[in-house]
Backbone as JSON, one array per atom type, in Angstrom:
{
  "sequence": "MNQDILRSIIEQIRLGTLDVDQALGKLKNFPTDDLSFAKLDTHRQIRTGQPEAVFCPGKSPDQLVEIARRIHFSGTDAILTRIEKLQIETLKNAIPEVVEYGQARMAILFQNSDKSPLLSDSGQIAVLTAGVADMAVAEEAALTSWALGAAVERIYDIGVAGIHRLKSAQPALEKSDVIIVVAGMEGALVSVVGGLVDKPVIGVPTSAGYGVAFGGVTALLGMLNSCASGVTVVNIDNGFGAGSAAVRMARLSLKQAQAPDSTGSKEEPEIELTSVNEDQV",
  "N": [[136.25, 112.1, 123.86], [138.81, 110.49, 122.06], [140.85, 107.91, 120.49], [143.1, 109.12, 119.33], [143.37, 111.56, 120.72], [143.79, 110.59, 123.34], [146.13, 109.11, 122.96], [147.84, 111.2, 122.26], [147.98, 112.64, 124.68], [149.25, 110.77, 126.36], [151.68, 110.5, 124.99], [152.71, 113.09, 125.23], [153.13, 113.23, 127.98], [155.13, 111.28, 128.18], [157.2, 112.53, 126.78], [157.65, 114.65, 128.4], [156.49, 117.1, 128.02], [154.09, 117.61, 129.07], [152.8, 117.83, 132.25], [151.85, 115.77, 135.1], [149.65, 116.86, 136.51], [148.55, 118.56, 134.59], [147.79, 116.68, 132.69], [145.86, 115.26, 134.14], [143.95, 117.25, 134.31], [143.09, 117.36, 131.64], [141.92, 114.9, 131.49], [139.86, 114.86, 133.29], [137.14, 114.62, 132.86], [136.82, 112.04, 132.01], [136.09, 108.61, 132.21], [133.44, 109.51, 131.98], [131.16, 112.26, 131.83], [129.6, 114.19, 134.01], [126.6, 115.81, 133.91], [124.66, 116.45, 135.66], [121.9, 116.26, 134.89], [122.34, 114.43, 132.96], [124.62, 111.81, 132.1], [127.34, 111.78, 130.31], [128.94, 109.58, 128.05], [132.11, 109.6, 127.6], [133.99, 107.84, 126.82], [133.19, 106.18, 124.89], [133.82, 106.18, 122.08], [136.43, 105.22, 122.07], [136.03, 102.63, 122.99], [134.11, 101.51, 121.21], [134.46, 102.55, 118.68], [132.81, 104.51, 117.72], [131.31, 107.7, 118.41], [129.38, 108.91, 121.28], [125.94, 109.19, 120.65], [123.02, 111.26, 120.47], [119.68, 110.92, 121.32], [117.1, 112.95, 120.61], [114.26, 113.55, 121.27], [112.24, 114.28, 124.11], [114.11, 115.67, 125.54], [115.02, 118.89, 126.79], [115.46, 121.98, 124.9], [117.61, 123.51, 125.97], [119.0, 121.6, 127.43], [119.94, 119.99, 125.34], [121.71, 121.75, 124.07], [123.73, 122.02, 126.01], [124.57, 119.34, 126.18], [125.51, 118.88, 123.54], [127.63, 120.7, 123.42], [129.37, 119.67, 125.39], [129.96, 117.09, 124.42], [131.24, 117.78, 122.05], [133.44, 119.17, 123.12], [134.78, 117.08, 124.25], [136.16, 115.97, 122.18], [135.06, 114.61, 120.02], [132.76, 114.19, 117.24], [129.52, 115.58, 117.62], [126.58, 113.93, 117.46], [123.25, 114.25, 116.76], [120.09, 112.89, 116.92], [116.76, 112.6, 115.5], [115.92, 115.24, 115.91], [113.97, 118.03, 116.97], [111.88, 120.82, 115.9], [111.91, 123.21, 117.62], [114.06, 122.57, 119.2], [116.25, 122.45, 117.36], [116.3, 125.09, 116.48], [116.97, 126.49, 118.82], [119.45, 125.34, 119.3], [120.94, 126.16, 117.06], [121.0, 128.93, 117.49], [122.54, 129.05, 119.78], [124.86, 127.61, 119.14], [126.24, 128.33, 116.39], [127.72, 126.87, 114.54], [126.69, 124.34, 114.23], [125.31, 121.79, 112.15], [122.38, 121.28, 110.34], [120.39, 118.57, 109.21], [117.72, 118.32, 107.57], [115.83, 116.46, 106.31], [116.71, 114.02, 107.29], [116.27, 114.42, 109.92], [118.29, 115.1, 111.71], [121.17, 116.49, 113.43], [124.51, 117.71, 113.4], [127.43, 118.46, 115.17], [130.43, 119.25, 114.15], [133.91, 118.34, 114.57], [135.82, 119.02, 112.69], [136.63, 121.9, 110.75], [135.74, 122.09, 108.16], [133.32, 120.89, 108.09], [133.22, 118.11, 107.89], [133.13, 114.56, 108.59], [134.8, 113.35, 111.54], [135.65, 110.73, 111.74], [136.85, 108.17, 109.51], [137.42, 105.95, 106.65], [135.65, 103.71, 106.88], [134.54, 101.84, 105.21], [132.28, 100.9, 102.48], [128.94, 101.69, 101.94], [125.71, 100.91, 100.81], [122.56, 102.43, 100.52], [119.26, 101.68, 100.18], [115.92, 102.43, 99.09], [112.51, 101.37, 99.11], [110.4, 103.05, 98.37], [109.57, 106.57, 97.84], [108.39, 107.48, 100.14], [109.85, 106.31, 102.12], [112.16, 107.7, 102.46], [112.98, 109.53, 104.51], [113.7, 107.94, 106.71], [115.67, 106.45, 105.45], [117.53, 108.46, 104.9], [118.35, 109.07, 107.48], [119.72, 106.71, 108.09], [121.7, 106.81, 106.08], [123.05, 109.26, 106.63], [123.96, 108.74, 109.2], [125.72, 106.58, 108.72], [127.59, 107.89, 107.09], [128.5, 109.91, 108.86], [129.85, 108.34, 110.64], [132.02, 107.59, 109.24], [131.87, 106.16, 106.81], [131.76, 105.63, 103.23], [128.99, 106.46, 101.27], [126.38, 105.34, 99.19], [123.41, 106.31, 97.73], [120.37, 104.85, 96.73], [117.37, 105.25, 95.63], [113.8, 104.65, 95.68], [113.14, 102.1, 94.38], [111.36, 99.96, 94.56], [109.45, 96.81, 94.83], [107.18, 97.08, 93.29], [107.95, 97.98, 90.88], [110.05, 96.24, 89.88], [112.02, 96.03, 87.95], [113.53, 98.3, 88.12], [115.51, 97.84, 89.92], [117.67, 96.72, 88.65], [119.44, 98.65, 87.68], [120.79, 99.31, 89.95], [122.63, 97.36, 90.48], [125.55, 97.53, 90.02], [126.34, 99.25, 92.15], [125.57, 97.75, 94.35], [127.29, 95.59, 94.16], [129.82, 96.67, 94.72], [129.64, 97.48, 97.33], [130.19, 97.11, 100.88], [128.31, 96.58, 102.83], [124.75, 96.47, 102.78], [121.95, 98.49, 103.17], [118.52, 98.21, 103.39], [115.59, 99.91, 103.06], [112.23, 99.86, 103.74], [108.65, 100.09, 103.53], [105.19, 99.24, 103.67], [104.73, 95.96, 102.66], [107.34, 95.25, 102.96], [108.95, 93.81, 101.14], [111.2, 94.25, 99.54], [113.65, 93.8, 100.82], [114.01, 91.02, 100.9], [114.28, 90.43, 98.2], [116.68, 91.79, 97.53], [118.39, 90.52, 99.32], [118.57, 88.03, 98.18], [120.19, 88.42, 96.03], [122.81, 89.18, 96.52], [126.14, 88.76, 98.01], [126.72, 89.64, 100.55], [126.35, 91.3, 103.82], [122.97, 92.19, 104.54], [120.91, 94.66, 105.74], [117.75, 95.07, 106.95], [115.37, 97.65, 107.17], [112.4, 98.23, 108.45], [109.71, 100.44, 107.69], [107.27, 102.83, 108.86], [105.56, 103.45, 106.85], [102.59, 103.0, 105.01], [99.3, 101.55, 104.38], [96.33, 101.04, 106.42], [96.34, 97.85, 107.4], [99.07, 97.75, 107.46], [99.84, 98.49, 109.9], [101.42, 100.56, 111.08], [104.05, 99.86, 110.42], [104.5, 97.36, 111.48], [103.7, 95.18, 109.91], [105.61, 95.25, 107.8], [107.9, 94.83, 109.35], [107.46, 92.21, 110.4], [107.35, 90.84, 107.97], [109.99, 91.19, 107.02], [111.42, 89.92, 109.07], [110.66, 87.35, 108.58], [111.92, 86.74, 106.25], [112.9, 84.8, 103.46], [115.36, 84.92, 102.37], [118.72, 84.28, 102.94], [121.2, 85.65, 105.19], [120.15, 88.07, 105.85], [119.45, 90.65, 108.13], [117.54, 92.42, 110.65], [116.45, 95.6, 111.82], [114.77, 97.75, 114.21], [111.49, 99.27, 113.72], [111.54, 102.07, 111.6], [114.14, 102.68, 112.38], [116.61, 104.12, 111.38], [119.04, 105.12, 112.33], [120.05, 103.04, 113.96], [120.45, 101.09, 111.99], [122.41, 102.28, 110.34], [124.56, 102.5, 112.17], [125.07, 99.77, 112.78], [125.73, 98.83, 110.24], [128.13, 100.19, 109.68], [129.84, 99.07, 111.59], [129.91, 96.41, 110.73], [131.06, 96.79, 108.19], [133.57, 97.83, 108.85], [134.72, 95.64, 110.15], [134.86, 93.84, 108.03], [136.72, 95.19, 106.43], [138.98, 95.13, 108.08], [139.53, 92.39, 108.12], [140.12, 92.02, 105.45], [142.42, 93.52, 105.17], [144.21, 92.33, 106.87], [147.19, 90.34, 107.39], [147.84, 87.21, 105.68], [146.13, 84.74, 107.29], [145.57, 82.11, 107.2], [146.99, 80.02, 108.01], [148.25, 78.22, 106.43], [150.77, 75.98, 105.46], [153.85, 74.78, 104.04], [153.81, 71.52, 102.69], [155.13, 68.97, 104.68], [158.18, 67.25, 104.0], [158.27, 63.8, 103.31], [160.14, 61.18, 104.36], [161.05, 58.33, 102.71], [161.75, 55.0, 103.42], [163.38, 51.93, 102.66], [162.08, 48.7, 103.28], [163.03, 45.54, 104.37], [162.24, 42.03, 104.09], [162.84, 40.71, 106.5], [162.4, 42.57, 108.42], [159.73, 42.92, 108.6]],
  "CA": [[137.61, 111.55, 123.88], [139.06, 109.44, 121.1], [142.17, 107.29, 120.64], [144.16, 110.07, 118.96], [143.56, 112.49, 121.83], [144.37, 109.85, 124.46], [147.52, 108.79, 122.59], [148.6, 112.45, 122.32], [148.23, 112.96, 126.08], [150.26, 109.82, 126.84], [152.95, 110.83, 124.35], [153.21, 114.34, 125.82], [153.67, 112.87, 129.31], [156.38, 110.56, 127.96], [158.22, 113.48, 126.34], [157.85, 115.66, 129.43], [155.88, 118.38, 127.65], [152.83, 117.71, 129.81], [153.0, 117.23, 133.57], [150.77, 114.91, 135.55], [148.48, 117.66, 136.85], [147.94, 119.01, 133.34], [147.14, 115.51, 132.09], [144.65, 115.0, 134.92], [142.98, 118.26, 133.91], [142.53, 116.96, 130.36], [141.2, 113.63, 131.64], [138.96, 114.92, 134.44], [135.79, 114.18, 132.46], [136.99, 110.75, 131.34], [135.34, 108.24, 131.01], [132.1, 110.06, 131.93], [131.03, 113.68, 132.13], [128.33, 114.31, 134.75], [125.94, 117.1, 133.71], [123.58, 116.39, 136.66], [120.7, 115.69, 134.25], [122.79, 113.39, 132.04], [126.0, 111.37, 132.27], [127.85, 111.5, 128.97], [129.94, 108.53, 127.94], [133.22, 110.14, 126.82], [134.89, 106.72, 126.55], [132.51, 105.28, 123.93], [134.51, 106.04, 120.8], [137.59, 104.37, 122.27], [135.56, 101.25, 123.14], [133.28, 100.98, 120.13], [134.79, 103.14, 117.39], [131.9, 105.58, 117.34], [131.03, 108.55, 119.57], [128.03, 108.88, 121.82], [124.93, 109.94, 119.89], [121.96, 111.75, 121.35], [118.29, 110.83, 120.88], [116.65, 114.26, 121.08], [112.94, 113.66, 121.89], [112.2, 114.17, 125.57], [115.1, 116.56, 126.15], [114.74, 120.3, 126.55], [116.46, 122.61, 124.02], [118.79, 123.91, 126.74], [119.76, 120.38, 127.74], [120.63, 119.58, 124.12], [122.82, 122.68, 123.86], [124.8, 121.64, 126.94], [125.07, 118.02, 125.78], [126.29, 119.02, 122.31], [128.89, 121.39, 123.75], [130.25, 118.78, 126.16], [130.45, 116.04, 123.54], [132.2, 118.43, 121.16], [134.63, 119.48, 123.92], [135.49, 115.83, 124.54], [137.02, 115.65, 121.04], [134.38, 113.82, 119.0], [131.6, 114.84, 116.63], [128.27, 115.43, 118.37], [125.54, 113.48, 116.54], [121.94, 114.41, 117.4], [119.08, 112.26, 116.08], [115.34, 112.91, 115.7], [115.85, 116.57, 116.51], [112.7, 118.69, 116.71], [112.01, 122.19, 115.4], [112.34, 124.16, 118.65], [115.39, 122.16, 119.63], [117.28, 122.86, 116.4], [116.35, 126.55, 116.47], [117.73, 126.89, 120.02], [120.82, 124.87, 119.13], [121.6, 127.02, 116.08], [121.24, 130.23, 118.11], [123.6, 128.91, 120.78], [126.08, 127.09, 118.5], [125.98, 128.53, 114.95], [128.47, 125.92, 113.7], [125.97, 123.08, 114.09], [124.74, 121.59, 110.81], [121.1, 120.58, 110.36], [120.02, 117.74, 108.07], [116.28, 118.33, 107.81], [115.11, 115.25, 105.93], [117.14, 112.95, 108.19], [115.93, 114.84, 111.3], [119.53, 115.01, 112.47], [122.08, 117.63, 113.46], [125.85, 117.28, 113.77], [128.43, 119.48, 115.49], [131.67, 118.61, 113.71], [135.21, 118.8, 115.03], [136.52, 119.61, 111.55], [136.07, 123.18, 110.33], [135.11, 121.96, 106.84], [132.05, 120.18, 108.29], [133.37, 116.72, 107.46], [133.22, 113.68, 109.76], [136.12, 113.09, 112.12], [135.99, 109.36, 111.43], [136.96, 107.85, 108.08], [137.84, 104.57, 106.34], [134.7, 102.76, 107.46], [133.94, 101.0, 104.19], [131.31, 101.39, 101.5], [127.6, 101.25, 102.3], [124.62, 101.31, 99.92], [121.27, 102.6, 101.19], [118.19, 101.55, 99.2], [114.55, 102.53, 99.58], [111.46, 100.84, 98.24], [109.63, 104.17, 97.85], [109.92, 107.91, 98.29], [107.88, 107.63, 101.51], [110.83, 105.74, 103.05], [113.41, 108.44, 102.35], [113.41, 110.16, 105.76], [114.4, 106.91, 107.48], [116.88, 106.13, 104.7], [118.5, 109.54, 105.1], [118.92, 108.9, 108.82], [120.69, 105.63, 107.97], [122.81, 107.26, 105.25], [123.81, 110.28, 107.35], [124.65, 108.07, 110.32], [126.84, 105.84, 108.15], [128.58, 108.87, 106.65], [129.07, 110.56, 110.03], [130.74, 107.37, 111.3], [133.21, 107.38, 108.43], [131.68, 105.32, 105.62], [131.31, 106.2, 101.97], [127.59, 106.05, 101.15], [125.68, 105.52, 97.91], [121.96, 106.27, 97.9], [119.62, 104.33, 95.59], [116.03, 105.42, 96.17], [112.58, 104.4, 94.91], [113.32, 100.94, 93.49], [110.59, 98.9, 95.21], [109.03, 95.64, 94.06], [106.1, 97.43, 92.36], [108.62, 98.16, 89.59], [111.29, 95.57, 90.26], [113.03, 96.22, 86.91], [114.37, 99.43, 88.5], [116.62, 97.36, 90.74], [118.8, 96.32, 87.8], [120.4, 99.76, 87.58], [121.52, 99.41, 91.21], [123.52, 96.21, 90.65], [126.96, 97.9, 90.22], [126.55, 99.81, 93.5], [125.44, 96.65, 95.31], [128.47, 94.73, 94.07], [131.01, 97.29, 95.3], [129.39, 97.84, 98.72], [130.52, 96.13, 101.92], [127.05, 96.3, 103.53], [123.61, 97.08, 102.11], [120.8, 98.81, 104.01], [117.3, 98.26, 102.59], [114.55, 100.6, 103.83], [110.97, 99.61, 103.03], [107.41, 99.98, 104.29], [104.2, 98.32, 103.1], [104.98, 94.57, 103.08], [108.78, 95.09, 103.21], [109.45, 92.71, 100.31], [112.45, 94.55, 98.85], [114.82, 93.25, 101.52], [114.17, 89.63, 100.48], [114.78, 90.43, 96.83], [118.09, 92.17, 97.56], [119.11, 89.47, 100.04], [118.77, 86.89, 97.3], [121.02, 88.8, 94.88], [124.16, 89.6, 96.89], [126.9, 87.88, 98.9], [127.19, 90.48, 101.66], [125.29, 91.53, 104.79], [121.85, 93.06, 104.19], [120.18, 95.11, 106.92], [116.42, 95.55, 106.63], [114.78, 98.67, 108.04], [110.97, 98.42, 108.16], [109.24, 101.79, 108.01], [105.86, 102.93, 109.23], [104.79, 103.82, 105.66], [101.67, 101.97, 104.55], [97.88, 101.7, 104.7], [95.61, 100.16, 107.34], [96.95, 96.68, 108.04], [100.52, 97.9, 107.62], [99.97, 98.62, 111.35], [102.52, 101.43, 111.47], [105.35, 99.24, 110.19], [104.57, 96.01, 112.04], [103.63, 94.22, 108.8], [106.93, 95.22, 107.15], [108.83, 94.22, 110.3], [107.24, 90.76, 110.41], [107.74, 90.32, 106.67], [111.45, 91.13, 106.96], [111.89, 88.89, 110.0], [110.35, 86.05, 107.97], [112.53, 86.68, 104.92], [113.49, 83.51, 103.07], [116.72, 85.17, 101.9], [119.7, 84.16, 104.02], [122.11, 86.78, 105.31], [119.39, 89.3, 106.13], [119.14, 90.96, 109.53], [116.5, 93.44, 110.68], [116.4, 96.49, 112.98], [113.43, 98.18, 114.62], [110.72, 100.1, 112.79], [112.02, 103.44, 111.4], [115.41, 102.88, 113.08], [117.71, 104.36, 110.46], [120.29, 105.29, 113.08], [120.54, 101.72, 114.33], [120.92, 100.41, 110.79], [123.68, 102.88, 109.95], [125.59, 102.12, 113.15], [125.4, 98.36, 112.59], [126.37, 98.68, 108.93], [129.51, 100.66, 109.78], [130.63, 98.07, 112.34], [130.11, 95.26, 109.83], [131.98, 97.18, 107.12], [134.91, 97.93, 109.44], [135.21, 94.28, 110.38], [135.2, 93.31, 106.72], [137.95, 95.84, 105.99], [140.07, 94.61, 108.91], [139.86, 91.06, 107.65], [140.72, 92.11, 104.12], [143.74, 94.14, 105.28], [145.07, 91.53, 107.74], [148.05, 89.41, 106.67], [147.27, 85.88, 105.5], [146.06, 84.03, 108.57], [144.96, 80.81, 106.95], [147.79, 78.99, 108.68], [148.73, 77.24, 105.47], [152.2, 75.74, 105.5], [154.3, 73.83, 103.05], [153.69, 70.13, 103.08], [156.43, 68.42, 105.12], [158.73, 66.17, 103.2], [158.18, 62.47, 103.94], [161.29, 60.36, 103.98], [160.68, 56.94, 102.47], [162.85, 54.05, 103.62], [163.05, 50.58, 102.2], [161.89, 47.72, 104.34], [163.23, 44.18, 103.89], [161.29, 41.07, 104.63], [163.16, 40.35, 107.89], [161.92, 43.63, 109.35], [158.28, 42.93, 108.61]],
  "C": [[137.73, 110.47, 122.81], [140.5, 108.94, 121.24], [143.3, 108.26, 120.32], [144.44, 111.05, 120.09], [144.24, 111.8, 123.0], [145.84, 109.52, 124.19], [148.4, 110.03, 122.68], [148.94, 112.82, 123.76], [149.33, 112.06, 126.64], [151.63, 110.16, 126.27], [153.56, 112.1, 124.93], [153.77, 114.1, 127.22], [155.02, 112.19, 129.15], [157.52, 111.51, 127.58], [158.5, 114.57, 127.37], [157.28, 117.01, 129.09], [154.54, 118.61, 128.34], [153.04, 117.06, 131.16], [151.74, 116.48, 134.01], [149.5, 115.7, 135.85], [147.76, 118.17, 135.6], [147.19, 117.86, 132.65], [145.84, 115.18, 132.82], [143.56, 116.0, 134.56], [142.3, 117.91, 132.6], [141.63, 115.73, 130.48], [140.12, 113.68, 132.72], [137.54, 114.48, 134.11], [135.82, 112.85, 131.71], [136.91, 109.65, 132.39], [133.9, 108.75, 130.96], [132.14, 111.54, 132.31], [129.64, 113.88, 132.73], [127.76, 115.72, 134.59], [124.78, 117.29, 134.69], [122.31, 115.79, 136.07], [121.06, 114.57, 133.28], [124.24, 113.05, 132.35], [126.53, 110.93, 130.92], [128.96, 110.47, 129.01], [131.06, 109.04, 127.03], [134.25, 109.08, 126.44], [134.38, 105.87, 125.37], [133.28, 105.1, 122.63], [135.74, 105.16, 120.92], [137.17, 102.91, 122.35], [134.95, 100.7, 121.86], [133.62, 101.53, 118.74], [133.83, 104.2, 116.92], [131.5, 106.38, 118.58], [129.61, 108.35, 120.11], [127.12, 109.73, 120.94], [123.76, 110.25, 120.81], [120.6, 111.62, 120.67], [117.56, 112.03, 121.48], [115.27, 114.3, 121.74], [112.99, 113.44, 123.41], [113.21, 115.04, 126.29], [114.75, 118.0, 125.84], [115.79, 120.88, 125.61], [117.74, 122.99, 124.75], [119.64, 122.7, 127.12], [120.55, 119.92, 126.52], [121.84, 120.47, 123.83], [123.99, 122.28, 124.74], [125.41, 120.3, 126.56], [125.96, 118.13, 124.56], [127.64, 119.67, 122.58], [129.86, 120.45, 124.46], [130.8, 117.66, 125.28], [131.51, 116.6, 122.6], [133.51, 118.72, 121.89], [135.45, 118.23, 124.2], [136.34, 115.36, 123.36], [136.38, 114.79, 119.98], [133.26, 114.65, 118.37], [130.36, 114.58, 117.49], [127.15, 115.13, 117.38], [124.2, 113.49, 117.27], [120.87, 113.86, 116.46], [117.66, 112.65, 116.49], [115.14, 114.27, 116.37], [114.58, 117.27, 116.05], [112.91, 120.17, 116.44], [112.52, 123.17, 116.45], [113.75, 123.83, 119.13], [116.47, 122.65, 118.67], [117.4, 124.37, 116.33], [117.19, 127.06, 117.64], [119.2, 126.53, 119.86], [121.59, 125.77, 118.16], [121.91, 128.41, 116.65], [122.42, 130.17, 119.07], [124.93, 128.49, 120.16], [125.89, 127.2, 116.98], [126.67, 127.5, 114.05], [127.73, 124.61, 113.47], [125.32, 122.99, 112.71], [123.46, 120.77, 110.94], [120.9, 119.79, 109.08], [118.53, 117.45, 108.21], [115.58, 117.03, 107.49], [115.46, 114.08, 106.85], [116.76, 113.21, 109.64], [117.12, 114.69, 112.23], [120.25, 116.35, 112.48], [123.44, 117.11, 113.93], [126.7, 118.51, 114.06], [129.79, 118.83, 115.25], [132.89, 119.17, 114.43], [135.94, 119.53, 113.91], [135.83, 120.88, 111.06], [135.38, 123.1, 108.98], [133.82, 121.15, 106.88], [132.09, 118.75, 107.72], [133.52, 115.83, 108.69], [134.65, 113.48, 110.24], [136.59, 111.69, 111.78], [136.06, 109.14, 109.93], [137.31, 106.38, 107.91], [136.95, 103.53, 107.01], [133.95, 101.98, 106.39], [132.94, 101.7, 103.31], [129.94, 100.81, 101.82], [126.6, 101.78, 101.28], [123.33, 101.38, 100.73], [120.19, 102.64, 100.12], [116.85, 101.84, 99.86], [113.6, 101.89, 98.57], [110.7, 102.0, 97.6], [110.1, 105.5, 98.39], [109.47, 108.13, 99.73], [108.87, 107.1, 102.56], [112.1, 106.58, 103.16], [113.88, 109.09, 103.64], [114.2, 109.17, 106.62], [115.7, 106.54, 106.79], [117.94, 107.2, 104.88], [119.12, 109.48, 106.49], [119.99, 107.81, 108.79], [121.93, 106.09, 107.19], [123.68, 108.28, 105.97], [124.57, 109.68, 108.52], [125.88, 107.33, 109.8], [127.96, 106.78, 107.74], [129.27, 109.54, 107.84], [130.04, 109.65, 110.77], [131.86, 106.91, 110.37], [133.06, 106.56, 107.18], [131.41, 106.17, 104.39], [129.93, 105.63, 101.68], [127.08, 106.32, 99.74], [124.19, 105.33, 98.14], [121.3, 105.78, 96.6], [118.16, 104.27, 96.03], [114.94, 105.09, 95.14], [112.76, 103.28, 93.89], [112.55, 99.73, 94.04], [110.05, 97.85, 94.26], [107.86, 95.94, 93.12], [106.64, 97.72, 90.96], [110.01, 97.57, 89.72], [112.39, 95.73, 89.21], [113.98, 97.37, 87.25], [115.59, 99.01, 89.31], [117.86, 97.03, 89.92], [119.86, 97.41, 87.72], [121.25, 99.9, 88.84], [122.59, 98.33, 91.37], [125.0, 96.6, 90.81], [127.25, 98.43, 91.62], [126.47, 98.71, 94.55], [126.71, 95.8, 95.33], [129.7, 95.34, 94.74], [130.84, 97.66, 96.78], [129.79, 96.72, 99.67], [129.26, 95.67, 102.65], [125.94, 97.05, 102.8], [122.47, 97.27, 103.12], [119.58, 98.95, 103.11], [116.16, 98.79, 103.46], [113.23, 100.46, 103.08], [109.8, 99.56, 103.99], [106.5, 98.98, 103.62], [104.43, 96.9, 103.6], [106.46, 94.28, 103.26], [109.47, 94.07, 102.33], [110.83, 92.97, 99.7], [113.66, 93.91, 99.51], [115.06, 91.8, 101.12], [114.74, 89.54, 99.07], [116.28, 90.73, 96.81], [118.92, 91.08, 98.24], [119.4, 88.25, 99.19], [119.7, 87.17, 96.13], [122.49, 89.03, 95.23], [124.81, 88.63, 97.87], [127.45, 88.64, 100.1], [126.05, 90.76, 102.61], [124.23, 92.51, 104.27], [121.09, 93.38, 105.47], [118.83, 95.67, 106.47], [115.93, 96.55, 107.65], [113.32, 98.81, 107.67], [110.56, 99.84, 108.52], [107.74, 101.76, 108.29], [104.99, 103.36, 108.06], [103.86, 102.68, 105.24], [100.25, 102.25, 104.99], [97.46, 100.74, 105.8], [96.39, 99.05, 108.0], [98.47, 96.66, 107.94], [100.86, 98.08, 109.1], [101.21, 99.41, 111.76], [103.9, 100.8, 111.34], [105.47, 97.83, 110.7], [104.53, 94.95, 110.94], [104.97, 94.11, 108.09], [107.96, 94.56, 108.06], [108.69, 92.7, 110.29], [107.63, 90.13, 109.08], [109.25, 90.17, 106.56], [112.01, 90.05, 107.89], [111.66, 87.49, 109.45], [110.96, 85.91, 106.58], [113.13, 85.3, 104.65], [114.89, 83.68, 102.53], [117.69, 85.09, 103.07], [120.62, 85.37, 104.03], [121.44, 88.1, 105.57], [119.2, 89.45, 107.64], [118.24, 92.2, 109.55], [116.62, 94.28, 111.96], [114.96, 96.92, 113.23], [112.78, 99.09, 113.58], [111.26, 101.54, 112.79], [113.4, 103.71, 112.03], [116.58, 103.0, 112.11], [119.04, 104.5, 111.16], [120.89, 103.94, 113.46], [121.11, 100.96, 113.15], [122.27, 100.95, 110.35], [124.82, 102.5, 110.88], [126.03, 100.68, 112.96], [126.15, 98.15, 111.28], [127.84, 99.1, 108.98], [130.37, 99.64, 110.53], [130.91, 96.85, 111.47], [131.15, 95.59, 108.77], [133.41, 97.28, 107.66], [135.51, 96.55, 109.67], [135.64, 93.64, 109.08], [136.52, 93.88, 106.21], [139.16, 95.32, 106.77], [140.5, 93.23, 108.43], [140.55, 91.09, 106.3], [142.15, 92.64, 104.19], [144.71, 93.32, 106.12], [145.96, 90.63, 106.9], [147.4, 88.03, 106.62], [147.33, 85.1, 106.8], [145.45, 82.66, 108.4], [145.73, 79.69, 107.62], [148.32, 77.95, 107.73], [150.24, 77.15, 105.52], [152.57, 74.78, 104.38], [154.16, 72.42, 103.57], [155.05, 69.59, 103.51], [156.88, 67.3, 104.21], [158.66, 64.86, 103.98], [159.34, 61.63, 103.42], [160.85, 58.91, 103.86], [161.91, 56.05, 102.65], [162.41, 52.68, 103.16], [162.95, 49.62, 103.38], [162.12, 46.32, 103.76], [162.33, 43.2, 104.59], [161.54, 40.69, 106.08], [162.62, 41.36, 108.88], [160.41, 43.66, 109.46], [157.74, 42.03, 109.71]]
}
């Protein structure tokens, strides 16, 4: 369920083209849809601006098929993250319209027949990686941002081992509302970018690295200790979380930019000056 569908139902009731019982039928699975094994939140897009997404590990292929169908039926795009091989094969056999994004380990069942996101106008987001090994997580962040309505620019393999490569990314950084930086090893790229821009920077530590990288813990701690202000950090390999947060930040920035002047500035009041004689002092 989204705001457009809910508004359409209310408008049809107002015009008399939809009776109360018909409206109740459309709303019977609102705000939740109980599948016995899962309770889908069909109210989420109205509350938060983005639909419910599904973390696939731990769910059977048949459960995912049912979940995707119900989310799609509710009127929003069905976004499936960290989807596994058997799951996507079963999903494609059951719902051929589903689109797989292999590198991002995601699948999306779109409302639009042209396979484009239902949401739009969510700002401009740049996604950077330190190395090629970080691209899977970066693609999850980029696809999530795009699926939630943002325009996305990818800038990959510009880590601090060859910091001169970052210079070519400067135009994209300047026009973006939010920047996502994906890095493993020591995670230093996020501090460099954070010191160059005047906008939110989201660091995504990845599990890429040798020995004492500790599966991404070193990059996580490095990013959390960044000396660059304006940097925030999500969990290790959490591209989906970074994309979701970036879209919300970008939307807020757009709302503020589009709002009428709210500075409260007013013309200075005129002060009337009167003469005072000595007897009045």
